[in-house]
Backbone as CSV, one residue per row, in Angstrom:
resi,resn,N_x,N_y,N_z,CA_x,CA_y,CA_z,C_x,C_y,C_z
1,MET,0.909,-0.826,-0.359,0.041,0.201,0.258,0.938,1.195,0.257
2,LEU,0.337,2.597,-0.895,1.534,3.742,-0.547,0.967,3.791,0.262
3,LYS,2.167,5.146,1.254,2.252,5.813,2.362,2.782,6.877,2.182
4,LEU,2.334,7.791,2.653,2.793,9.050,2.626,3.437,10.513,4.045
5,TYR,4.366,10.499,4.044,5.277,10.631,4.800,4.785,12.461,4.545
6,TYR,3.967,13.296,5.558,4.259,14.619,5.364,4.067,15.387,6.434
7,ILE,4.833,16.727,6.640,4.534,17.508,7.122,3.089,18.757,7.152
8,ALA,2.081,18.866,8.052,1.580,19.345,7.945,1.457,21.051,7.537
9,GLY,0.730,21.049,6.040,0.974,22.391,5.768,2.380,22.876,4.794
10,ALA,2.904,22.245,5.017,4.186,21.767,4.297,4.409,21.747,2.815
11,CYS,4.891,21.560,1.488,4.629,21.161,-0.124,3.931,19.942,0.383
12,SER,4.662,18.543,0.933,3.948,17.518,1.099,2.520,17.149,1.257
13,PHE,1.908,18.904,1.464,0.105,18.857,1.338,-0.067,18.854,-0.391
14,VAL,1.282,19.288,-1.299,0.563,19.145,-2.734,0.921,17.603,-2.935
15,PRO,1.237,16.747,-2.687,1.049,14.728,-3.117,-0.245,14.211,-1.955
16,HIS,-0.461,15.080,-1.178,-1.705,13.963,-0.693,-2.821,14.514,-1.514
17,VAL,-2.824,15.386,-1.645,-4.527,16.265,-2.606,-4.176,15.092,-3.728
18,ALA,-2.750,15.255,-4.364,-3.419,14.485,-5.579,-3.216,12.342,-5.139
19,LEU,-2.956,11.935,-4.425,-3.444,10.490,-3.667,-4.760,10.879,-3.661
20,GLN,-5.247,12.049,-2.670,-6.685,11.808,-2.540,-7.714,12.271,-3.835
21,TRP,-7.234,13.093,-4.883,-7.547,13.280,-6.046,-7.116,10.670,-6.705
22,SER,-6.469,11.023,-6.847,-6.325,9.623,-7.342,-7.302,8.259,-7.047
23,GLY,-7.773,8.180,-6.381,-8.792,7.087,-5.568,-8.170,6.272,-5.066
24,LEU,-6.863,5.749,-5.396,-5.923,4.541,-4.951,-5.821,4.792,-3.206
25,GLU,-6.128,3.145,-2.747,-5.526,2.628,-1.581,-4.505,3.659,-0.778
26,TYR,-4.833,4.489,0.319,-2.935,5.042,0.687,-3.381,5.431,2.417
27,THR,-2.201,5.156,2.973,-2.575,5.631,4.663,-1.087,6.883,4.563
28,ALA,-1.926,8.180,5.377,-1.280,9.177,4.967,-0.305,9.279,7.106
29,GLU,0.977,9.089,7.121,1.389,9.873,8.237,2.260,11.666,8.470
30,GLU,1.713,11.769,9.238,2.509,12.828,10.111,3.374,12.817,10.813
31,ILE,4.594,13.512,10.391,5.933,13.776,10.614,6.392,14.835,11.108
32,GLY,6.109,14.954,13.022,7.032,16.464,13.390,8.768,16.758,12.906
33,ARG,9.247,17.733,12.790,10.053,18.513,12.224,10.867,18.248,12.780
34,ASP,10.915,17.837,13.896,11.987,17.293,14.677,12.383,15.621,14.104
35,LYS,11.448,15.066,13.583,11.936,14.038,13.474,12.216,13.054,12.346
36,VAL,11.617,14.472,11.287,12.604,14.454,9.858,14.350,13.950,9.802
37,LYS,14.833,14.355,10.866,16.194,13.680,10.978,16.477,12.944,12.184
38,SER,15.248,12.077,12.354,15.145,10.761,13.330,16.518,10.234,12.575
39,THR,16.938,9.051,13.348,17.714,7.869,12.058,16.244,6.881,11.625
40,GLU,15.381,6.762,12.463,14.665,5.453,11.463,14.286,6.489,10.413
41,TYR,13.719,7.988,9.922,12.886,8.758,9.493,14.315,8.617,8.170
42,LEU,15.491,8.997,8.713,17.136,9.066,8.419,17.487,7.545,7.035
43,ALA,16.379,6.141,7.502,16.901,5.508,7.394,15.919,5.611,5.866
44,LEU,14.681,5.727,5.908,13.829,5.525,4.689,14.039,6.928,3.473
45,ASN,14.836,7.972,3.945,15.012,9.001,2.986,15.880,9.825,3.551
46,PRO,17.016,9.530,3.546,18.432,10.070,3.897,18.079,11.640,3.667
47,GLN,17.375,12.493,3.272,18.053,13.966,2.662,17.031,14.392,3.571
48,GLY,16.521,13.605,4.690,15.901,14.091,5.996,14.726,14.770,5.402
49,GLN,13.566,15.336,4.374,12.961,15.860,4.403,11.667,15.579,3.729
50,VAL,10.648,15.842,3.723,8.593,15.608,2.898,8.885,16.190,2.226
51,PRO,8.041,15.897,1.017,7.300,14.022,1.145,7.889,13.195,1.200
52,LEU,7.698,12.052,1.141,8.259,10.073,0.962,7.413,9.944,0.853
53,LEU,7.209,8.994,-0.230,6.268,8.369,-0.643,6.904,6.927,-0.592
54,THR,6.046,5.428,-0.116,6.539,4.196,-0.130,5.677,3.814,-0.871
55,ASP,5.745,2.409,-1.606,5.057,1.621,-2.151,5.675,0.325,-1.567
56,GLY,5.247,-0.991,-0.612,5.713,-1.175,0.044,7.479,-1.065,0.363
57,ASN,8.545,-1.812,-0.035,9.500,-1.252,0.356,10.248,-0.309,-0.229
58,TRP,9.511,0.126,-1.460,10.327,1.379,-1.954,9.959,2.048,-1.893
59,THR,10.336,3.373,-2.096,10.943,4.717,-1.242,10.675,5.698,-2.756
60,LEU,10.257,6.261,-2.178,10.328,8.079,-3.801,10.270,9.268,-2.628
61,SER,11.319,9.649,-3.262,11.202,11.527,-2.270,10.550,12.142,-3.418
62,GLN,11.011,13.783,-3.384,10.775,14.515,-4.429,9.228,15.444,-4.653
63,ASN,8.923,15.957,-4.889,7.561,16.315,-5.263,7.470,16.027,-5.959
64,ILE,7.782,16.500,-7.270,7.442,16.252,-8.479,7.661,14.641,-8.900
65,ALA,8.885,14.325,-8.587,8.952,12.547,-9.103,7.402,11.874,-8.287
66,ILE,6.543,12.289,-7.017,6.107,11.766,-6.326,4.441,11.856,-7.290
67,ILE,4.422,13.192,-7.770,2.662,13.546,-8.392,3.229,13.056,-9.782
68,ASP,4.863,12.735,-10.277,4.243,11.882,-11.423,4.155,10.244,-11.238
69,TYR,4.910,9.571,-9.763,4.329,8.591,-9.920,3.032,8.293,-9.826
70,ILE,2.640,8.467,-8.841,0.848,8.897,-8.358,0.088,9.460,-9.880
71,ASN,0.403,9.780,-10.892,-0.437,10.394,-11.770,-0.304,8.540,-13.149
72,ASP,1.122,8.042,-13.234,1.574,7.303,-13.791,0.421,5.924,-13.098
73,LEU,0.036,6.224,-11.690,-0.705,5.122,-11.730,-1.892,5.245,-11.860
74,ALA,-2.991,6.482,-11.341,-3.683,6.478,-11.571,-4.185,7.626,-13.140
75,PRO,-3.362,7.699,-14.376,-3.407,8.373,-14.985,-4.950,8.920,-15.238
76,ASN,-6.143,8.472,-15.142,-7.162,9.571,-15.335,-7.833,10.179,-14.957
77,LYS,-7.318,10.409,-13.452,-7.655,11.014,-12.580,-7.910,12.439,-12.762
78,GLY,-7.123,12.973,-13.738,-7.040,14.447,-14.388,-5.963,15.416,-12.427
79,ILE,-4.803,14.530,-12.607,-4.171,14.986,-11.727,-3.825,16.453,-11.876
80,TYR,-2.353,16.764,-13.741,-2.481,17.651,-14.294,-3.488,18.208,-15.090
81,GLY,-4.606,18.253,-14.596,-5.892,18.589,-15.498,-6.699,17.818,-15.877
82,ALA,-7.862,17.972,-16.397,-9.456,17.722,-16.664,-8.445,16.728,-18.844
83,THR,-8.311,17.648,-19.316,-7.796,16.996,-20.268,-6.402,16.505,-20.552
84,ALA,-5.592,16.239,-19.429,-4.324,16.697,-19.189,-3.746,15.044,-19.946
85,ASN,-4.604,13.770,-19.977,-3.768,12.447,-20.459,-4.193,12.586,-22.006
86,ASN,-4.802,13.116,-22.253,-4.703,12.963,-23.327,-4.589,13.741,-25.010
87,ASP,-4.339,14.781,-23.494,-3.219,15.943,-23.900,-2.094,16.506,-24.064
88,PRO,-0.909,16.168,-24.284,1.106,16.123,-24.265,0.842,17.970,-24.054
89,LYS,0.191,18.965,-24.451,0.505,20.276,-24.359,-0.444,20.972,-23.111
90,ALA,-1.390,20.227,-22.831,-1.988,20.783,-21.302,-1.202,19.741,-20.659
91,ARG,-0.854,18.695,-20.787,0.490,18.257,-19.494,1.424,18.356,-19.543
92,ALA,1.944,19.003,-20.854,3.212,19.936,-20.450,3.448,20.795,-19.322
93,LYS,2.085,21.791,-20.048,1.930,23.543,-19.481,1.592,22.758,-17.775
94,ALA,0.733,22.093,-17.087,0.420,21.982,-16.196,1.939,21.462,-15.381
95,ARG,2.913,20.953,-16.237,4.154,20.394,-15.394,4.711,21.787,-15.211
96,GLN,4.728,22.523,-16.363,5.731,23.809,-16.161,5.646,24.670,-14.628
97,TRP,3.638,24.548,-14.513,3.663,25.458,-14.050,3.835,24.605,-12.361
98,LEU,3.486,23.326,-12.008,4.303,22.360,-11.040,5.437,23.262,-10.326
99,ALA,6.753,22.950,-12.067,8.048,23.363,-11.815,8.734,25.029,-11.286
100,PHE,7.507,25.364,-11.736,7.459,26.689,-11.500,7.541,26.816,-9.820
101,ALA,6.227,26.337,-9.447,6.147,26.056,-8.065,6.717,25.773,-6.812
102,ASN,7.668,24.651,-7.474,8.272,23.926,-7.064,10.170,24.163,-7.151
103,SER,10.412,24.827,-7.545,11.412,25.435,-7.654,11.664,26.965,-8.047
104,ASP,11.268,27.784,-8.442,11.329,29.276,-8.391,10.424,29.905,-7.283
105,LEU,9.457,29.418,-6.955,8.731,30.607,-5.693,8.955,29.396,-4.402
106,HIS,8.425,28.260,-4.236,9.082,27.118,-4.040,10.604,28.589,-3.041
107,SER,11.982,28.025,-3.731,13.114,28.151,-3.380,12.927,29.701,-2.407
108,GLY,12.020,30.843,-3.085,12.217,31.974,-3.120,11.897,32.031,-1.447
109,PHE,10.882,31.763,-0.872,10.399,31.340,0.909,12.284,31.367,1.702
110,LYS,12.609,30.042,1.020,13.864,29.577,1.819,14.803,30.665,2.702
111,PRO,15.397,32.126,2.120,15.884,32.333,3.639,14.708,33.326,4.134
112,ILE,13.642,33.604,3.994,12.440,33.614,4.777,12.042,32.877,6.144
113,PHE,11.912,31.111,5.583,11.826,30.342,6.794,13.224,30.260,7.451
114,GLY,14.227,30.690,7.171,15.859,30.311,7.658,17.302,31.282,7.011
115,ALA,16.144,31.978,7.154,17.377,33.130,7.487,18.354,32.859,8.725
116,ALA,18.350,32.638,9.803,19.260,32.776,10.500,20.261,31.187,10.285
117,ARG,20.110,30.517,9.656,20.838,29.804,9.256,21.735,29.596,7.726
118,MET,21.490,31.261,7.379,22.432,31.527,5.974,23.206,32.600,6.224
119,ILE,22.999,33.803,7.694,23.237,34.871,8.083,23.675,34.928,9.197
120,GLU,24.896,35.429,9.356,24.588,36.045,10.920,24.111,37.267,10.859
121,GLY,24.007,37.359,12.569,23.391,38.869,12.400,21.529,39.506,12.565
122,GLU,20.934,39.615,13.710,19.553,40.336,13.245,19.095,41.331,12.161
123,GLU,20.310,41.789,12.196,19.971,43.167,11.494,19.647,42.740,10.001
124,ALA,20.895,41.329,9.505,21.367,41.210,8.304,20.190,40.340,8.261
125,GLN,19.904,39.556,9.358,18.814,38.362,8.935,17.437,38.807,8.384
126,ASN,17.175,40.280,9.279,15.848,40.713,8.990,15.748,41.636,7.268
127,LYS,17.164,42.238,6.980,17.286,42.676,5.367,16.908,41.692,4.277
128,LEU,16.941,40.445,5.045,17.388,39.392,3.597,16.313,39.071,4.017
129,GLN,15.742,38.930,4.960,13.713,37.889,5.142,13.324,39.221,3.956
130,ALA,13.397,40.632,4.366,12.377,41.383,3.829,12.461,41.354,2.364
131,ASN,14.232,41.490,2.072,14.563,41.034,0.190,13.743,39.986,-0.244
132,ALA,13.854,39.073,0.650,13.168,38.014,-0.082,11.404,38.153,0.090
133,CYS,11.036,38.132,1.026,9.657,38.493,0.823,8.971,39.601,-0.360
134,ALA,10.016,40.601,-1.092,9.000,41.890,-1.692,9.852,40.579,-3.114
135,ALA,10.814,39.678,-2.797,10.787,38.665,-4.201,10.171,37.933,-4.576
136,VAL,9.755,37.207,-3.448,7.761,36.595,-3.293,7.232,37.097,-4.488
137,ALA,6.582,38.002,-3.362,6.045,38.952,-3.993,5.655,39.605,-5.703
138,LYS,6.875,39.432,-5.200,7.321,40.070,-7.540,6.793,38.457,-8.418
139,MET,6.689,37.589,-7.633,7.137,36.414,-8.700,5.539,35.385,-8.735
140,PHE,4.850,36.105,-7.944,2.931,35.762,-7.906,2.153,37.004,-9.003
141,ALA,2.838,37.743,-9.989,2.546,38.737,-10.799,2.200,37.764,-12.552
142,SER,3.166,36.872,-12.379,2.784,35.805,-13.494,1.724,35.329,-13.511
143,VAL,1.273,34.619,-11.700,0.344,34.120,-11.277,-0.740,34.292,-11.906
144,ASP,-0.809,35.821,-11.019,-2.031,36.943,-11.966,-2.723,37.132,-12.674
145,THR,-1.247,37.129,-13.664,-1.662,37.380,-15.167,-2.533,35.951,-15.692
146,VAL,-1.831,35.028,-15.626,-2.243,34.570,-16.155,-4.139,33.995,-15.564
147,LEU,-4.319,34.210,-14.157,-5.339,34.287,-14.003,-5.964,35.560,-13.940
148,ALA,-6.230,35.632,-14.679,-7.049,37.405,-15.157,-7.923,36.248,-16.516
149,GLN,-6.761,35.674,-17.239,-7.891,35.160,-18.574,-8.242,33.764,-18.221
150,GLN,-8.325,33.640,-16.804,-8.870,31.991,-16.489,-8.996,31.292,-15.076
151,ASP,-9.490,30.577,-14.984,-10.036,30.185,-14.054,-8.505,29.562,-12.922
152,TYR,-8.377,28.644,-13.910,-7.230,27.884,-12.755,-5.670,28.392,-13.750
153,LEU,-4.543,27.448,-13.385,-2.959,28.145,-14.440,-3.209,27.368,-15.404
154,THR,-3.334,26.366,-15.489,-4.079,26.131,-16.944,-5.045,25.690,-18.078
155,GLY,-5.797,26.926,-17.547,-7.201,26.668,-17.696,-8.614,26.960,-16.890
156,ASN,-9.207,25.975,-17.387,-10.789,25.921,-16.482,-11.194,24.423,-15.710
157,SER,-9.782,24.028,-16.096,-9.904,22.996,-15.235,-8.484,22.644,-13.747
158,ILE,-9.167,22.402,-12.615,-8.016,22.166,-10.771,-6.950,21.779,-12.182
159,SER,-5.663,21.846,-11.347,-4.296,20.771,-11.508,-4.343,20.766,-10.467
160,ILE,-2.680,19.619,-10.271,-2.087,20.077,-8.962,-0.941,20.486,-8.796
161,ALA,-0.873,21.311,-9.739,0.370,22.707,-9.861,-0.554,23.841,-9.606
162,ASP,-1.938,23.848,-9.079,-3.116,25.094,-8.654,-2.810,24.150,-7.461
163,VAL,-2.495,23.548,-6.590,-2.382,22.765,-5.705,-1.409,23.629,-4.403
164,TYR,-0.166,23.759,-5.511,1.016,24.176,-5.723,1.183,25.617,-5.205
165,VAL,0.284,26.425,-5.726,0.835,27.555,-5.723,0.193,27.890,-4.776
166,TYR,-1.876,27.378,-4.294,-2.859,28.084,-3.488,-1.706,27.479,-2.084
167,ILE,-0.727,26.539,-1.864,-0.757,25.801,-0.529,0.498,27.594,0.167
168,GLU,1.190,27.627,-1.391,2.248,28.530,-1.585,2.017,30.404,-0.940
169,MET,0.628,29.923,-1.405,-0.676,31.049,-0.754,-0.457,31.423,0.956
170,ARG,-0.808,30.291,1.728,-1.094,30.085,2.527,-0.212,30.521,3.493
171,TRP,1.860,30.330,2.693,2.958,30.318,3.705,2.623,32.278,3.461
172,THR,2.226,32.601,2.127,2.379,34.509,2.181,1.655,35.198,3.961
173,GLN,0.450,34.504,3.777,-0.310,34.571,4.752,0.242,34.802,6.194
174,ARG,1.184,33.646,6.599,1.721,33.439,7.385,3.548,33.964,7.667
175,CYS,3.383,34.397,6.656,4.836,35.647,6.354,4.623,36.440,6.611
176,LYS,3.523,37.528,6.142,2.335,38.172,6.171,3.144,38.925,4.833
177,ILE,3.253,38.360,3.416,3.388,39.211,2.533,2.608,39.286,1.866
178,ASP,2.053,40.960,1.432,1.252,41.034,0.640,0.776,40.861,-0.638
179,LEU,-0.267,39.938,-1.019,-0.749,40.120,-2.220,-1.497,40.814,-3.110
180,SER,-1.737,41.816,-1.753,-3.327,42.991,-2.694,-3.421,43.374,-3.300
181,GLN,-1.848,43.894,-4.368,-1.641,44.370,-5.093,-2.487,43.857,-6.479
182,TYR,-2.884,42.825,-6.462,-3.185,41.235,-7.410,-4.559,41.240,-7.061
183,HIS,-5.300,41.690,-7.779,-6.702,41.079,-7.893,-7.433,40.050,-8.317
184,ASN,-6.956,38.968,-8.877,-7.367,37.434,-8.926,-6.937,36.347,-8.500
185,LEU,-6.245,37.190,-7.174,-5.762,35.572,-6.733,-6.560,35.275,-5.350
186,ASN,-7.504,36.208,-5.016,-8.434,35.593,-3.561,-9.404,35.241,-4.332
187,ALA,-9.593,35.486,-5.326,-11.146,34.459,-6.157,-10.325,32.935,-6.614
188,PHE,-8.936,33.079,-7.282,-8.530,31.876,-7.208,-7.986,30.570,-5.702
189,TYR,-7.427,31.064,-4.955,-7.431,30.848,-3.514,-8.677,29.755,-3.094
190,GLN,-9.582,30.337,-3.655,-11.294,30.289,-2.246,-10.992,29.445,-3.483
191,ARG,-11.463,28.779,-4.889,-11.814,28.223,-5.956,-10.602,27.010,-5.722
192,VAL,-9.636,27.606,-5.398,-8.331,25.485,-4.839,-8.918,25.147,-3.752
193,GLU,-10.035,26.390,-2.709,-9.490,25.736,-1.077,-11.056,25.078,-1.374
194,ALA,-12.268,25.218,-2.300,-13.887,24.959,-2.402,-13.247,23.381,-3.031
195,ASP,-12.474,22.923,-3.627,-12.185,21.525,-4.306,-11.950,20.477,-3.405
196,ALA,-12.973,19.717,-3.508,-13.228,18.720,-2.597,-12.413,17.765,-1.695
197,GLY,-11.381,17.266,-2.679,-9.782,16.534,-2.003,-8.941,17.196,-1.277
198,VAL,-8.849,19.045,-2.381,-8.166,19.844,-0.733,-8.749,20.340,0.196
199,THR,-10.212,20.445,0.154,-10.715,19.823,1.139,-10.591,18.982,2.509
200,ALA,-10.382,18.188,2.125,-10.260,16.842,2.680,-8.872,16.895,3.545
201,VAL,-8.623,17.243,2.049,-6.601,17.296,3.272,-6.513,18.000,3.572
202,LEU,-7.427,19.079,3.752,-6.130,20.204,5.273,-7.051,19.729,6.567
203,LYS,-8.435,18.892,6.327,-9.382,18.667,7.063,-8.303,17.727,7.562
204,ALA,-7.460,16.673,6.902,-6.707,15.230,7.403,-5.526,15.852,8.107
205,GLN,-5.434,17.660,7.204,-3.953,17.878,8.083,-4.108,19.013,9.489
206,ARG,-4.662,19.086,9.206,-5.926,19.545,10.404,-5.540,21.279,10.645
207,LEU,-5.577,21.824,9.479,-5.364,23.223,8.468,-7.501,24.308,8.505
208,ILE,-7.515,23.003,9.100,-9.495,24.428,8.482,-9.978,23.322,10.309
């Protein structure tokens, strides 16, 4: 059976939703931030990070790899969008936005969450965080531009890329990053949150 290890509200939220959408039988285990560096967990994932998916004795880390694997197991469940299974261009566009969320946008949060590990001195850390917050806010401009034309990043049906951007929008709230200059993000946020699979995982991870 598939098993996902996750930290509530972290990027592991995204494959958790993919599993929920897939209809596959799975379990999900929350692991505390203090446990990802434990000997037991490192034996499963030497990177000491989430997400981690196990399928029997086989393990797989990294968000995009896990999402691709789930999609391969359940190709007709619309993980990359309602038409992606039969449309290579739609699937590629979903993967483009997924890569943006996973690489560009996610990386932008690292100085915000980990300033103390990157630079010494409170003043320098505060400046680094402020600059990073501004950079993250700027990256949402391309998201807002696309959403001015359509409901979701790849068109008019939700994909897993939307879920990744959604969870990162939740991080902006936590980090007090102001996105109010963008006029299409709030409605997008509400649409994604209203999805049944997203709502189920929010409840499972005790985020609502």
